[in-house]
Each structure stands twice: as structure tokens, then as C-alpha cells.
C-alpha positions in Angstrom: 0.0 0.0 0.0 2.7 2.5 1.0 4.8 1.7 -2.2 1.8 2.3 -4.4 1.0 5.6 -2.8 4.6 6.8 -3.3 4.7 5.6 -6.9 1.4 7.4 -7.7 2.7 10.6 -6.3 6.0 10.5 -8.2 4.2 9.6 -11.5 1.7 12.4 -11.1 4.4 14.9 -10.2 6.8 14.2 -13.1 4.2 13.5 -15.8 1.8 16.4 -15.0 2.0 19.2 -17.6 1.3 22.9 -17.5 -0.4 25.2 -19.9 -1.0 29.0 -20.0 -4.6 30.0 -19.5 -6.7 32.9 -18.2 -7.6 31.2 -14.9 -5.3 32.1 -12.0 -3.3 29.2 -10.6 -4.3 27.4 -7.5 -2.7 28.9 -4.4 -2.0 27.4 -1.0 -4.4 28.4 1.8 -3.4 31.2 4.1 -4.5 31.3 7.7 -5.6 34.6 9.2 -4.4 33.6 12.7 -0.7 33.4 11.6 1.1 36.6 12.7 4.8 35.6 13.2 4.8 33.8 9.8 2.8 36.3 7.8 3.8 35.8 4.2 3.1 39.4 3.4 5.9 40.5 5.7 9.4 39.8 4.5 11.6 39.0 7.5 14.2 41.8 7.9 17.9 40.8 7.9 20.7 42.4 9.9 24.5 41.9 10.1 25.0 43.3 13.6 23.9 41.4 16.7 22.7 44.5 18.4 20.2 45.1 15.5 18.5 41.7 15.9 15.7 43.1 18.1 15.8 46.7 16.9 15.2 45.6 13.3 12.5 43.1 14.1 8.8 43.7 13.5 5.6 43.4 15.5 2.1 42.4 14.3 -1.2 42.0 16.0 -4.9 41.3 15.7 -8.1 42.2 17.4 -11.0 39.8 17.0 -14.7 39.9 17.9 -16.9 36.9 17.5 -20.7 36.6 18.0 -22.3 33.2 17.7 -26.0 32.2 18.1 -27.2 28.6 17.9 -30.9 27.6 17.9 -31.5 23.9 18.6 -34.9 23.5 17.0 -35.4 19.9 18.1 -34.8 20.7 21.8 -36.2 24.2 21.9 -33.0 25.6 23.3 -31.0 28.7 22.2 -27.4 29.6 23.0 -25.3 32.7 22.2 -21.8 34.0 22.9 -19.9 37.2 22.6 -16.1 36.9 22.6 -13.5 39.5 22.1 -9.7 39.0 22.1 -6.5 39.9 20.6 -3.0 38.6 19.8 0.4 40.2 19.7 3.4 38.8 17.9 7.1 39.8 17.5 9.6 38.4 15.1 13.3 39.3 15.4 15.4 40.2 12.4 17.4 37.4 10.7 21.0 37.2 11.9 23.1 34.9 9.8 20.1 32.7 9.3 18.9 32.7 12.9 15.7 34.4 14.1 13.1 34.0 16.9 9.4 34.6 17.2 6.8 34.7 19.9 3.1 35.5 20.2 0.5 35.6 22.8 -3.3 35.6 22.7 -6.1 36.6 25.2 -9.9 36.2 25.1 -12.7 37.6 27.1 -16.3 36.5 27.4 -18.2 39.8 27.2 -21.7 38.3 27.4 -22.9 34.8 26.8 -25.7 32.5 27.8 -25.1 29.9 30.6 -23.4 26.8 29.3 -25.4 24.4 31.4 -25.4 21.6 28.8 -22.0 21.4 27.2 -23.2 19.1 24.4 -25.9 21.5 23.1 -23.8 24.6 23.7 -20.5 23.1 22.6 -20.1 25.5 19.6 -20.4 28.6 21.8 -18.2 27.0 24.5 -15.4 26.5 21.9 -14.9 30.2 21.7 -13.5 30.0 25.2 -12.1 27.0 27.1 -13.8 23.6 26.7 -11.9 22.1 29.6 -13.2 24.8 32.0 -16.7 25.9 31.0 -17.0 28.2 34.0 -13.9 30.2 33.0 -14.9 33.5 31.4 -11.9 35.8 32.0 -8.5 34.0 32.4 -8.3 32.8 28.8 -4.8 33.9 27.8 -2.2 31.6 26.2 1.4 31.7 25.0 0.8 30.9 21.4 4.2 30.7 19.9 7.8 30.8 21.2 10.4 29.4 18.8 13.8 29.8 17.3 14.4 29.3 13.6 17.2 28.9 11.1 16.8 29.6 7.4 19.1 29.3 4.4 18.1 30.0 0.8 14.4 29.1 0.9 14.7 26.4 3.5 13.7 26.8 7.2 13.7 24.8 10.4 11.8 25.9 13.5 12.0 24.6 17.1 9.6 25.4 19.8 5.9 26.3 20.1 4.5 27.1 16.6 1.6 26.7 14.2 1.5 24.0 11.6 -0.4 23.9 8.3 -1.1 20.4 6.7 -4.4 18.7 5.5 -5.1 17.0 8.9 -3.0 18.9 11.4 -3.5 22.6 11.0 -4.4 25.9 12.7 -8.1 26.1 11.7 -9.3 29.7 11.9 -13.0 29.3 12.9 -12.8 30.1 16.6 -10.9 32.6 18.8 -7.7 30.4 19.2 -6.0 28.2 16.7 -4.4 24.7 17.2 -0.7 25.1 18.0 2.1 22.5 18.7 5.5 22.2 20.3 8.3 20.5 18.5 10.6 20.8 15.5 9.3 21.5 11.9 11.3 21.9 8.7 10.4 23.1 5.2 12.9 22.2 2.5 12.8 23.0 -1.2 13.8 20.1 -3.4 13.1 21.8 -6.8 11.5 25.1 -7.8 8.1 23.5 -7.4 8.6 20.7 -4.9 9.0 21.0 -1.1 9.6 18.4 1.6 8.1 19.0 5.1 9.1 17.0 8.2 8.5 17.4 11.9 8.2 15.8 15.3 5.9 17.2 18.0 5.7 16.3 21.7 3.0 18.7 22.9 -0.2 20.3 21.7 -2.5 23.2 22.7 -5.8 22.5 21.0 -8.1 25.2 19.8 -10.5 26.3 22.6 -8.1 25.5 25.4 -5.6 27.5 27.4 -3.1 24.8 28.4 -0.4 22.7 26.8 -0.6 18.9 26.9 1.6 16.0 25.9 0.4 14.6 22.6 -1.2 11.5 24.3 -3.0 13.5 26.9 -4.4 16.0 24.4 -6.3 13.2 22.6 -9.9 13.0 23.9 -10.2 16.6 25.4 -13.1 17.3 22.9 -15.0 14.1 23.9 -14.5 10.4 23.3 -17.7 9.1 21.8 -18.4 5.3 21.7 -16.0 2.4 21.3 -16.5 -0.2 18.6 -18.2 -2.4 21.2 -20.9 0.2 21.9 -19.6 1.1 25.4 -18.4 4.7 26.1 -14.8 5.2 25.0 -12.4 5.6 27.8 -9.0 6.5 26.4 -8.4 10.1 27.6 -5.5 9.9 30.0 -4.8 6.3 29.4 -2.9 6.5 26.1 0.8 6.2 25.8 2.8 8.0 23.0 6.2 9.5 22.5 4.8 12.1 20.1 3.6 12.7 16.6 5.7 12.8 13.4 4.5 14.4 10.2 6.2 14.0 6.8 5.0 15.5 3.5 5.8 16.2 -0.1 4.2 19.0 -2.0 4.5 19.9 -5.6 2.8 23.1 -6.9 2.6 23.7 -10.6 0.3 26.1 -12.5 -2.4 23.5 -13.2 -1.4 20.6 -11.0 -1.0 20.5 -7.3 0.1 17.2 -5.6 0.5 16.3 -2.0 1.6 13.2 -0.1 1.6 13.1 3.7 2.4 10.5 6.4 1.1 11.1 10.0 2.6 8.9 12.7 1.1 9.2 16.2 3.5 6.9 18.0 2.0 3.8 19.6 -1.5 4.8 18.3 -2.1 5.4 14.6 -0.5 5.7 11.1 -2.3 7.8 8.5 -1.3 8.0 4.8 -2.8 10.9 2.8 -2.7 11.7 -0.9 -4.2 14.7 -2.9 -4.1 15.7 -6.5 -5.8 18.9 -7.9 -5.7 19.4 -11.7 -7.0 22.2 -13.9 -7.8 21.7 -17.6 -7.6 25.2 -19.2 -10.2 26.2 -21.8 -10.8 29.4 -23.6 -12.6 31.4 -20.8 -12.7 29.0 -17.9 -11.1 25.8 -16.6 -12.4 22.4 -15.7 -11.2 21.5 -12.3 -10.8 18.0 -10.8 -9.4 16.7 -7.6 -9.0 13.4 -5.7 -8.0 12.8 -2.1 -7.2 9.4 -0.5 -6.6 8.3 3.1 -5.5 5.0 4.4 -5.2 4.3 8.2 -3.9 1.5 10.3 -3.2 1.1 14.0 0.3 1.4 15.4 1.0 -1.3 18.0 -2.2 -1.8 20.0 -4.0 1.5 19.0 -2.7 3.4 22.0 -3.0 1.0 25.0 -2.4 -2.7 25.6 -5.7 -2.7 27.5 -8.5 -3.0 24.9 -10.9 -0.9 27.0 -8.6 2.2 26.6 -7.6 2.1 22.9 -8.0 5.1 20.7 -8.0 3.3 17.3 -9.4 -0.2 17.3 -6.4 -2.5 16.3 -8.8 -4.8 14.4 -9.7 -2.1 11.9 -8.2 -0.3 9.0 -9.7 2.7 7.1 -9.9 3.7 3.5 -11.3 7.1 2.5 -11.7 8.7 -1.0 -12.9 12.2 -1.7 -13.2 13.8 -5.1 -14.5 16.9 -6.9 -15.4 17.9 -10.4 -16.4 21.4 -11.5 -15.4 24.5 -13.5 -13.7 27.8 -12.7 -14.0 31.2 -14.2 -11.8 34.2 -13.3 -14.0 34.9 -10.3 -16.3 32.0 -9.7 -15.9 28.3 -8.9 -18.7 25.6 -9.1 -18.0 22.1 -7.9 -19.7 18.7 -7.1 -17.9 17.0 -4.3 -18.2 13.5 -2.8 -16.5 11.5 0.0 -16.9 7.8 0.8 -15.4 5.7 3.6 -15.2 1.9 3.4 -16.8 -0.5 5.8 -13.4 -1.8 7.0 -13.2 0.8 9.8 -13.9 4.3 11.1 -11.9 7.3 9.9 -10.4 8.4 13.1 -8.0 11.3 13.7 -7.7 13.5 16.8 -10.0 16.5 16.6 -7.7 18.2 19.1 -5.0 18.4 16.3 -6.9 20.2 13.6 -9.8 19.7 11.2 -9.9 17.5 8.1 -9.9 19.4 4.8 -11.7 17.1 2.4 -13.6 18.4 -0.6 -16.9 17.9 1.3 -15.8 19.6 4.5 -18.1 22.5 5.4 -18.1 24.8 8.5 -19.2 23.0 11.7 -19.1 19.6 9.9 -16.7 16.7 10.3 -16.8 13.2 8.9 -14.3 12.1 11.5 -15.6 9.1 13.5 -17.5 7.5 10.7 -17.0 4.4 8.5 -19.3 3.0 5.9 -20.4 6.5 5.2 -20.7 8.9 2.3 -21.1 12.6 1.7 -22.3 14.7 -1.3 -21.8 18.5 -1.4 -22.7 21.1 -4.1 -20.7 24.3 -3.7 -20.5 27.7 -5.4 -17.7 30.1 -4.6 -17.1 33.7 -5.7 -14.1 36.0 -5.4 -16.2 39.0 -6.5 -19.7 39.6 -5.2 -21.2 43.1 -5.7 -17.6 44.3 -6.1 -14.2 43.0 -5.3 -14.5 43.9 -1.6 -16.9 41.0 -1.1 -16.4 37.3 -1.6 -18.1 34.2 -0.3 -19.6 30.8 -0.9 -22.8 28.8 -0.6 -22.9 25.0 -0.2 -25.4 22.2 0.4 -24.5 18.7 1.5 -26.0 15.4 2.5 -24.3 12.9 4.7 -25.3 9.2 4.9 -24.1 7.3 8.0 -24.2 3.6 8.7 -26.8 4.1 11.4 -26.7 5.6 14.9 -26.4 2.3 16.6 -23.7 0.8 14.4 -20.9 1.5 16.8 -18.3 -0.4 14.9 -18.6 2.4 12.2 -20.2 5.3 14.1 -18.2 6.7 16.9 -20.5 9.7 17.8 -23.9 8.0 17.0 -24.4 10.4 14.1 -27.7 10.2 12.2 -28.0 11.0 8.5 -28.2 14.8 8.0 -28.4 17.7 5.6 -25.9 20.5 5.9 -26.2 24.0 4.4 -23.6 26.8 4.8 -23.5 30.4 3.4 -20.4 32.6 3.9 -19.9 36.3 3.1 -16.6 38.1 3.6 -16.2 41.8 3.4 -12.6 43.3 3.1 -12.5 47.1 2.6 -8.8 47.3 1.8 -8.4 44.8 -1.1 -4.7 45.3 -1.7 -3.6 45.1 1.9 -3.4 42.1 4.2 -3.7 44.4 7.2 -6.9 46.2 8.2 -10.5 45.2 8.8 -12.4 42.1 7.6 -15.9 41.2 8.5 -17.3 37.7 8.0 -20.9 36.5 8.2 -21.5 32.8 8.3 -24.8 30.9 8.4 -25.0 27.2 9.1 -28.0 24.9 9.1 -28.0 21.2 10.2 -31.1 19.1 9.6 -30.9 15.5 10.8 -33.4 12.9 9.9 -34.1 9.2 10.8 -34.2 10.4 14.4 -36.4 8.9 17.1 -39.4 11.0 18.1 -37.7 12.3 21.3 -33.9 12.3 20.6 -31.7 12.6 23.7 -29.7 15.8 24.3 -26.5 14.0 23.3 -27.6 14.5 19.7 -27.2 18.1 18.6 -27.0 18.1 14.8 -30.5 19.7 14.5 -29.9 23.5 14.6 -29.3 26.7 12.7 -26.5 29.0 13.6 -25.4 32.6 12.9 -21.8 33.7 13.2 -20.5 37.3 12.9 -16.7 37.7 13.0 -14.7 40.9 12.8 -10.9 41.1 12.6 -8.6 44.0 12.6 -5.0 43.0 11.7 -2.1 45.4 12.1 
């Protein structure tokens, strides 16, 4: 399996061709939370040690977030108002060496009472899921690292953000996911990079503390084991850390990625992705395919079967694809994801959010096997005028059934998912300044019992208003 994945990546990389066309090339995603590694700031260089700090630069962000969720099935309504900020400083580069640090703080300035953390989990994630009563002491040291760079290569050690398909920052709350360890980016050719890292600690989104990799898994909830009993692995797992290795090749019309995620003593995950554009006269056809294969490492996290994270008797195969067309300003796609019956797709929610073609805000397919998703999506880079952009999407998810615990970790029923996003950016040519985002999400589950228990909360509609000022 591993040999075939590597061979497929090499063939697609070296036999993919490029053509000139009127459609802009595909660009890597940029996270708004990143301040020390802002690609729009070129790190200043100096030749005197005394100028390392004097020639550095500071960056910051103020963020306001309003969220309101109406659970129609239970007749309950929750809201939250959060405000916070982040400050970052990056030294000048001295003979290749530099350092960066950033801190973040959040305040709850008016929210409903989170008396049921299952129904109010979305609002609670704006603050601290491990301490629901905490409304003020929500600060965190976000990044603290030293880096060395030469030519276009870079190695960082310390607390930092990471951007990969499964382990990433994820911008949709007040705090991103961050990790402690070593991470390197190396250019092999003009279009190909190799990424490698090892991490021993994590500070998940919506928390204020740092945890060893094994202890972080399960902070967001544990669901059901494959036997139907409540999972009980949080605090019982053993791991030396998490390794990530990836190859990326970005060409004008073909982007290729191959990743290997190794959570020591728990799980191995292999990930492949290919995105290809076929240029035509005034638009381009776009295609993409993603593949995931998972297998346990050792006993799935614990020699005691009652405390395993990944069932050692299972393996997982997932395929996601898309087909559509793209104009200079709009993109329209049909997207589908399917997971085999051989096992659940499992990956710690505390480390990031999966980025499959069918992934929509507030939606995850993690925890499911024998499932499929279909999503129709329309995106625009110019709505009204160039200051507005957004997307609209509708999806349907088919699960193996709520009581099929071998393939359904969180007892998820079939559901429909609608999302509409509008982003307003007054200063188009500048990365700094104000942005305002309005996001509406609707979940509508079906095949539910007449009186579903409160543990099922995918029956709601939600409004999100997010304002950012970056400086």
C-alpha cells in the first residue's frame, strides 16, 4: 500500500504538464491567525547582533466573535460574545537565525449559561472547553520558537503553528491549534517541497493549556467504542509524540501532496491529494482526488482493549473527489466523499480539522466508517464588487446508522448541511486592516427517534459574525 502511494505521487508529479490560461493558478491556503509567519511580511535581515531586536517587527490582531445557535429539536437557544487579541514579535534574521513569539487573550463579554456542554459546545469552543466556567482568564502563550533559514529552507523549534491537511491551525474560533516540537520546510526543486517534523505537545483550539500529545487526545470528547460502550482512552494513552512528513508539488495547473502522519503507539495515516485544472478558452475544468489509508500502530494506544483510541482490528480507506469548473472569479463544484466498511476514519479532533472536498463549517466526517457525503458548492471571489467574496454550499451525509458503533463513533444520524459565507474586506490590496465575516449554518438531521436525547445536537441553525482588525 505504501509503495503504491509513493509511486502514484511520483508519476503524477513528473508527468503532470502545465499550460498557459486565463484562470489564476491554485494557491495554498493562508490562515488569518498566523502573525509571526505572515507571508506578506518579509523578515528583515541584519548583520549586527545589536540590531536583531531593533530591526524586528511586530504584528497584532483584534478579533470579535458573535455566535448564536438555535436547537430546534430541543427548543434551546445559546449565544456567545467573545473579544480578544493577539500580539506577535519576530526578530530580524541574523546569519540565518531568528526567533518569534506571540500571545493571545480572550474575554467572554456576554454569553448564555453553558449548562449543557453538548448543546452549547459550539459557543463554549470560543473560550475553554476544559473549564466551561472560565470567562476571563483565557490567555495563552501561542508561539515561542527559534528558527534557522538558508536560501528558501527553514527549520523551527519550539511552540508554533503547523499547516497540513489534517494537522492545522483552523481559523474558525478565537484560538487556533498550535504545537511544540521541530518542523522543517525544504525546497527540493523550484516547485517541490519536503516537510518534516516531530511534536511532543499540543495546545488544542479552545483550550488555554499545553498537553503532551497522548494527553491532548480526547479533550473534545470520546464518543463510543466499537463495542458500543463509552470510549475511555483520555488519560490512558501512551505515546512519545507525533511525526509528520509530507511532499508538496505546486505547478500552474497541477498540485500534488503526499503526507504521512505517525502518532507513536497509536495510529498511522497516509494521505494523498491531486488537484488538476484543464484550461479552456474562458474558464477551466477542475478535478481533484484525495485518498486516506489508516492502520493502528502497535495496539492503538493502549495494551488494554478498553482504553484504545484506534481499534487495532480495523483499517480505514477514504476517498474524496471533486469535479467542476472555474471562471476568473467563480468556482462551481460537485464534491463527494466515501469511507469503506473496514473501519472508522479516526483522527484526533484536538490536532486540527480535516480538509476534504466535502468539508463544510461545523461539519466533520471524523468518527464515521461505511459513510458517504455529497456536497454542491459555489464560490465567488467577487460579489457586488471586489471587496466582497463568499460561498454557498449544500451537503447530505449518509451514515451507517446511529447504533452501528463499529462504524459510528459519535452516534451520528443521516443529516443535511447548508452553509453560506460572506466576507467583506474594505482594503483589497492590503493584508492588514478590517475584515468582517458573516456565516450561516443549518443542520437538519433525519431518521431520528421521536424524542432524541440531548446528546444528539445536529439539528440546529446558527449565525456567526466575526470581525478582525489585523495590524
